[in-house]
N, C-alpha and C positions, 0 to 999 in steps of 0.2 A: 439582388433579388437573385434568388433560383430559378435553375434552368425551366423546373416543368412547371414556377410560376409565370414566366415567359412564354411559354406554351400554351398554356391555359387561358392567359389574357390574350395570346394574337392569335388564335385556332390555329397554329401551325401544326399540320398531319404532313404526313409521306407523301401523298399525290396533291399540296397544294402547290408546290412549287418550290416551296422552301426548304432549307438544311436544315440538318439536326444542329439546334443548338447545343454544341456536348456542353455538361457541366464543369466548370473550372474552378478557379479561384473566385468567381464573380457568387458562386453560392456561398461563400461564407463573409461576403463583404454584406453588409446593411448599413444603409442610409440613418443618420444620425435624428433621433427621435427626439431630443432636448440635449439642450447646449445651455451650459452653467458656467460664467467665468472663463469663458472659453474652452470647458471640457466637452466635449461632446461624450452623449450617452448612445449607445446604441446597444442593439438587440441582446447580443452576448453579453454585455454588460448588465442590461435587466435580467438575464437569466442568472448570471452570477450571484448577483445578490437576491432573487429569489430564492435560489437552493441555499445560499447561508440564513435566511431566515428559516426556510420549513427546515435544518438542519437543529439551529438553535431553537427551535419552538418546539421542535417533536421532544430534543432532552429534556427541556425545561416543563413541558406537561407530563413527562415520563415522571420526573422527580422532583416536582415541588414539593410534592407531598406525598414522602416514598410509604406507604404500607409493611405490614410484613407479609398480608395477602395482597399481593399485587393486582391493580386493577387491569384494563385494558391496555392504557397507556403503557403503564409501568414493567408491565410486563413486556411489551415491544421494546423498550428502552433497554432493557434489561437482558432479552436476549439479543440484542445488537453489540450492547456493550459487554455482556459476557462473552459474544464471537470472538471478538478482538483480544480480549483478555488472556482469553484459554488458547485460541488457537494460533495468536502471532506472539504476542506482549510475552508471556511468560514461556511459550517454547524456545520462542528464537534468543530473546533478551538474559531469559532464565528469574532466579529470583529477585533483583531488581526493575522486572519488567512492570510490575504493578503500579509505579508512580508515574509510567509514560502511558499507560491505558488510554487517561482522557486524550493528549494528545493525537494519540494513532488513531483512536474512534475518531476525532475532530476529521482528521484528512481522509479516513475511510468513505465516511458516511457523505463527506461533503463532493471529494471526487466523484462517489460512483452516485448520485443526485446530478449532477451537473451530467456526468454519460447519458444518464435515464430520459433527460430531456429531448435527449436525438429522437427518441421514438412517443414523446408526448406530443397529442396533438395540440397545433396552435403552438407550441414551443417547434419542437421537430429541426431541433439543434442544440449541440451540446459544446458548451462553451471552452472541453478542452479541446475542440479541434483547431482553437487558435493558440498558436505557440505560446503564447504571453501571459495565458493563465498555467499551464505545466510550468514556464518558466519559473513565475512568480511561488507557486508550490515547491517547486525543487528550490528552489532558492529560499525559502524555511526551513526545508530538512537540510540543507547543507549547513547554514547559520548554526540551526540546533547541533547538528556533527559536530563542526568545530568549538563550538562553546563547551561540550560536555566532554569533549577531548582534552580542551586543555584545562577546565576545571575536574576532571578528576585526576589529570596525571602532573599537571602544573605544565608551565611552561616548558623546558625541557625533556620531561616525559611526555608531552603531548606530540613537539618536533620529533620524537624519535617513535612515536606510535604511529603518527603520519607516516613517515620516509625510510625508517630503519630496519631491517631483518637483521637478526641475531645470529652467527656461525657464519656468514659468507664471506671468500676468501677476500684479502683486501683489494685484488686487483679491478674487482667488477663493484665493489660497493658504491663507488660515484655514480656508475650506470645505475645499478638498482634505486639507490637514491633517488636518481631522474626519474624512473621510471614510478617509482611507488608515489613520487612527489602529483607526477600527472596523473595518475591513476584516482587516488585517495582526495587531491585537490580539486581537480579541475573536469576530469575525464566522469566523475559521479554525478556530481548536478545536472550537467549536461546530458549523459546517457539517461537518466532517470525523466527529466522532462520529454526528449526524445522519444521514449518508449510509449509514455503515456498520448503527446500530440499525434506522432504518428498512425497509432492504432486507428484515434478517434477521427483522424480526417480523413485515413482511408475507408473506415467504415461508413462514415456519412456519405463520402461522396460515390460509396458503391451504389446505395440506398437514394441516393439522386438520380445516379445515371440507369438505374433499372424503371424508376417513377418516371423519369423522364421519354424514357424510349417507350413506356406502354402508352403514354397518351401519345406520342408521336407517332405509333404505328397503329391507332386504334380509329380505323377508315373502315366502312361497310366494303371491304374485300378481304382475299385469304390470309392478310396482311393481319388480319383481328386472332390470328391464332399464334401468330407469334404475339403478340400485343398481350394475348393471356398467358403466353408462357414469359415475357420479360416479367408480366406483373405477379405470377407465381415465385418470380425467382426474389423478387422485391420484398414479397412476404417471406421469404427462406431466409435472405439475407437479414430483414429485420428481425426474425427470431433469432439468428446468430448474433446479431447484434450486442442484442440481449444480452446474451453470455459473456461476450468481449467486454462491454461493458462493466458487469461484476468482476470478472478477472482482472483487467486493469486499475481497478481501482482497490483490490485483494493485491496485486503483484506492487504496486505503487506503497502501499502502506506496508508488505511484507520486507521491499528492501530499506524502506525508512528503519524498522526496525533493528535491521542488520546492520546499518548504518549506526543506531546507537549502541547495538551490543558491541561495534569493534571501537566507539569509542571510550566507551568505558571499563572497556579490559585494559589491564597491562600491556605497557609496551611489548612489541613482538621480536 
């Protein structure tokens, strides 16, 4: 349960004798609302499923009966698809980028909508602020990256693509091979997941902090002015978070396309 919910239920304010319960990891933990076969379903899982249904439903409605003169839903779908195709896939990957547009579009909109849930009433939580979700997404990208690397270059060429750089002096090749292996095989999926998770975790924490402080300081005294300031900051941070939500989805998709481009190019 989040800190601002606890404050609202307990009636805790600045001059009631209770200390300010600063938001922490409890703001990201939710009690299971359903258990099936030993699997506990929480709010973050429900929101992730809802986001998946939204993405699938949006593009199904947009393209189930495509027309030469697009309707409203088809137009929305085409705008989203073309945005990824033109600004990411073809610019980064090149001519072969078209075949990866559906994959990149799915990633972008799934991540973006999960992020947006942070500012949607009653949802008010981004599933991507729980580390497991970015990890799974990064794992899917990592598997795709390795699969395309070996499919395009074969086993020997794939290994060369991952760890070898032409033209290096013999005495530093072992060190470079080790560093390239760590970078391409280990740190890439890790940093991809951490970047998304850390930004959404921090953003949600800031919004919860200022929202909780607004309620805690809201008393019939001069502190009401401070509460108003905290409330304004909560609104400002929410608006800023909307921008970050889009940028993180865009960056995640852009890096995915860079990895794909690196996988299908000839060994360097």
